N, C-alpha and C positions, 0 to 999 in steps of 0.2 A: 505495500500497499504508499510505504514512505519512498521506495523506490519511482511506483508511477507517479506521484505528486510532485517529487524531485524532477522528473523528465517534462513533465508540463509546466512547472515553473520554471526550468529552464529555458522554457521557449516564450514564454510571456515578460521575461523582466531582461534586466540590463544585466551584463553581468557582474559588476558590480553590486545591484540591489542583491542579485542570488545569493551572491558569497556571502554577504551581508545576514541575508536570509537564513542559510547554513548555517551562518556561526553562531547567529540566535537561537536557532534549532537545538544545536551541541551546548550554548552555556546555558539554555534552558535544560535541559535534562539533566546538568550536572549539578544546578541548584534544585532542580525536583528530587533528586534523588537525598540532597545534603535536608530537605527542607520539609522533607515525608510526602512527597506528592507526585502523581503518577506521571512516569519518565514519559511514555509513549504519548501523552496528551499534550506532554508539557515538548515536546520531540516538535509533535504536527503542527500547535499553535504556533509554536516561534520559525519556524519553517515557512506558514502562511501568514502570519502577519503583515506581510507586507506585500501580499500578491496584489494589492488594488494601488500603491503608491506610487507607479509610475502613469498612471491613468493624466491628463491634462486637467486643468481647472473647469474647463468646459465641459468637459466628458466627467470629474468626478458628480459637478452639478446633475447632469442630465441623469447617471445613474443614481446617482441618489433618490432622484426624482423616480424613475425606471421603477425601484426598488421601494419606493412610497416612505420612504427615509425624511424624517421632519428635517428641514435645511433650518437653523436660526439664525440671525442677526449674524451671531459668533462664526459660523461655520460659513456663511454667506462671502462673508469678511476674508474670512483665513481658509480656502477651503481644501486646501491641502490636510487637514483635521479628519473630511471627510473621510480619507481614504482608511481608516478602521475600520470604520463601521457597514464602509463600501466594502472592504475585504471578508469581513466576516458574511458577508451574504455570497459573496463573491465564493470563499472557503466552502461555502453549502451546497451554493448551482455548481458552480465546476469543478471542486475539489471532492463534491461526495462526503463531507464531514457533515456531521448529525448531532456528536454529541454537543448540547447547549454549554457546558464548561467550557469548551476546545475557542465555542462560535465568541464567547462574552470576551474571553481574555483578547481573544482577536481586536472583540470591537474597543475594547477600553486601552488597548497596548500605547495610546498615545498620552491621552489627557490624562489617566487614570479617572479614579472617582468615587464615588463610597463606596463602600461595605464592598472593597476586592476581594476577592479566594486569595488562596495561598497560589492558584494556577495564575492569576491575574498576576498580583506583585511580580511573579517571578518570572514572567514573558514581558512585563513593564519594565523590571531590571536588565534583564537578557538583554534586549533592545540598547539597552543604555551601557553595558559594560563588555560587549561582549570585544572579543582580541584585535577586532578593527575598527573599533572606534578609538581616538582619539581626541580629549581636550583635558584643559586644565581642569583638575578635580579628580576623575576616573580613577587614578588610582586609589582615594582614598574610599570612593563608591567601591571600588572591588575589594575593598582589602572589611569593608562593614559587611560586604557579603558574603565573607567567610562566616563570620560568624552571626548576624541578628539578620534576617529578613528585611522584618518594618525598618530598623536602621536605616537600612541599605536603600530602602525606598521613597523614604523620608529624606535624606542627603541627594536623591534622583531627583524628587520634588524640587529641594532647594534648588539644585542646581537648574534645573529646567527653567523655574520662575526667575531666578536673577540671571540667565542668558535672555532671557523675553523679556525683562523689564528693562535689559541694560539696551535691546536695538527695539525700544518702544513699538512691543508689539504685543499684542491681545496675549493675555494669558484665558486659558478655559475656565470658567467655575467649576468647572468636575474636577480639575489639579486643586484650586485652592479647598474643594471640600475633602479632597483624599487625604491633602496635609494635613485640613486640621484634624481631619477623624483621627489618623493616625496619632498626632498630639493628644486630642483627646483622651485615647485610649490605654493612652503609656502607664 
């Protein structure tokens, strides 16, 4: 099943995005074993998390409409955010994934959000720390991921928020909600 998904994904993504997806899948599998989550689900969600990432902005908006995804003001302004929600639908329709946990992890991998499951957190984090990622602060997040999933996810939220604020970019409310929830549940 994974082999067939990889072949299909390789045909639909650039080499760079495909490599990132494979790296996220491998990282997610390691994290899943570490934090007692299903490694097969993590591998699949990691592999397919960006399956819609290379759609153009116009295509993201039209595809969201075709799937019945509600496009809010923020998603309309930052249509790249839609790739996660569309990716969950594409994973279901084009890759035959029916597991709601995998589909949800794909849907929230970019913004994070409230009530994240362990699998959601693993995919969110694996996308940030896979070996191909290089940015100031990534080593700290990787180190935290070796010890505590929530601390690593919190650090990833903080990194994302600081980056977006520094670039005068919109911060999705789900990112703030997810971060605050982690802090409230400490």
